[in-house]
ZAPALUM-889492 format. One line per 3 residues: for each residue x, y, z negated of C-alpha. Coordinates in nm, 3 decimals. Layout:
BEGIN
X/Y/Z; ...;
//
This chain:
BEGIN
8.952/7.607/-18.555; 9.186/7.850/-18.383; 9.535/7.699/-18.399;
9.777/7.921/-18.609; 9.986/8.062/-18.307; 9.680/8.147/-18.133;
9.507/8.326/-18.444; 9.845/8.528/-18.451; 9.854/8.633/-18.106;
9.465/8.721/-18.142; 9.550/8.929/-18.458; 9.826/9.091/-18.254;
9.624/9.191/-17.988; 9.357/9.341/-18.196; 9.597/9.542/-18.401;
9.753/9.655/-18.058; 9.424/9.747/-17.935; 9.333/9.951/-18.282;
9.659/10.124/-18.261; 9.579/10.240/-17.911; 9.242/10.343/-17.950;
9.350/10.519/-18.302; 9.654/10.738/-18.129; 9.403/10.838/-17.848;
9.145/10.935/-18.108; 9.413/11.143/-18.301; 9.550/11.326/-17.986;
9.229/11.532/-18.016; 8.975/11.629/-17.684; 9.043/11.504/-17.327;
9.023/11.764/-17.027; 8.711/11.621/-16.938; 8.558/11.715/-17.298;
8.686/12.093/-17.273; 8.628/12.129/-16.901; 8.338/12.423/-16.848;
8.271/12.798/-16.867; 8.352/12.991/-17.152; 8.194/13.327/-17.218;
8.335/13.626/-17.391; 8.186/13.697/-17.707; 8.421/13.932/-17.903;
8.752/14.106/-17.903; 8.915/14.221/-18.174; 9.248/14.374/-18.205;
9.223/14.590/-17.901; 9.285/14.965/-17.900; 9.139/15.182/-17.601;
8.962/15.124/-17.270; 9.272/14.953/-17.072; 9.288/14.688/-17.357;
8.954/14.590/-17.437; 8.737/14.360/-17.212; 8.393/14.445/-17.193;
8.303/14.114/-17.032; 8.472/13.818/-16.930; 8.488/13.432/-16.874;
8.718/13.130/-16.832; 8.668/12.813/-16.645; 8.870/12.523/-16.732;
8.811/12.209/-16.470; 8.867/11.862/-16.575; 9.161/11.822/-16.321;
9.344/12.104/-16.534; 9.301/12.414/-16.341; 9.206/12.735/-16.549;
9.090/13.084/-16.412; 9.028/13.396/-16.638; 8.820/13.667/-16.538;
8.764/13.978/-16.725; 8.627/14.320/-16.694; 8.784/14.656/-16.818;
8.642/14.985/-16.845; 8.867/15.229/-16.672; 8.699/15.564/-16.798;
8.434/15.715/-17.022; 8.146/15.705/-16.795; 8.172/15.339/-16.733;
8.347/15.273/-16.430; 8.492/14.892/-16.445; 8.749/14.693/-16.290;
8.771/14.309/-16.273; 9.099/14.123/-16.359; 9.126/13.776/-16.254;
9.418/13.517/-16.309; 9.423/13.179/-16.209; 9.660/12.869/-16.264;
9.665/12.554/-16.488; 9.626/12.441/-16.849; 9.710/12.156/-17.044;
9.595/12.009/-17.400; 9.784/11.955/-17.719; 9.558/11.842/-17.981;
9.348/12.151/-18.027; 9.540/12.402/-17.821; 9.499/12.495/-17.472;
9.831/12.600/-17.301; 9.749/12.829/-17.030; 9.984/12.928/-16.739;
9.788/13.199/-16.536; 9.906/13.452/-16.235; 9.699/13.759/-16.171;
9.560/13.784/-15.832; 9.352/13.473/-15.824; 9.679/13.296/-15.868;
9.886/13.480/-15.630; 10.085/13.702/-15.873; 10.456/13.666/-15.933;
10.433/13.677/-16.306; 10.326/13.365/-16.498; 10.130/13.462/-16.784;
10.201/13.167/-17.063; 9.914/13.218/-17.354; 9.766/12.973/-17.605;
9.411/12.901/-17.677; 9.282/12.721/-17.989; 8.953/12.489/-17.932;
8.668/12.607/-18.202; 8.474/12.368/-18.411; 8.133/12.505/-18.238;
8.240/12.458/-17.892; 8.454/12.799/-17.850; 8.777/12.913/-17.756;
9.007/13.151/-17.890; 9.245/13.320/-17.722; 9.540/13.543/-17.894;
9.831/13.736/-17.723; 10.033/14.004/-17.850; 9.931/14.375/-17.778;
10.188/14.577/-17.576; 10.317/14.784/-17.867; 10.195/14.591/-18.182;
9.947/14.348/-18.319; 9.774/14.019/-18.140; 9.450/14.066/-17.928;
9.194/13.806/-17.993; 8.937/13.691/-17.765; 8.675/13.476/-17.883;
8.478/13.284/-17.630; 8.178/13.038/-17.627; 8.118/12.739/-17.390;
7.817/12.768/-17.177; 7.566/12.425/-17.259; 7.559/12.193/-16.948;
//
């Protein structure tokens, strides 16, 4: 039989461990969970060649580093240009907050944009159009 004082202390430790583990699970996935390469699957809300990526990749590392590379058509004959941005990301539940700079992270302007983790391993990046509306890029995580 465990003395009453030790039993109460043991129950307290069990409750504390349950609380800590429960909070960890409620916080959402970790950076290790979301790390990977995400391929562009579709774009909605864009109008015209300059706004519509024809291909793209977002890379997230377990260490909070992010990179986005997208290719746009520049004319009707199929010429393309790649735009790259690098920076960091942080997680808040199912939201991925990206802080990216153009020119592989060397640009002066920081693009702050949010992406939402999707249940099937996807990433939904949404940002405002230049004039009005919202562009949504849907990405799918590559299998490991």
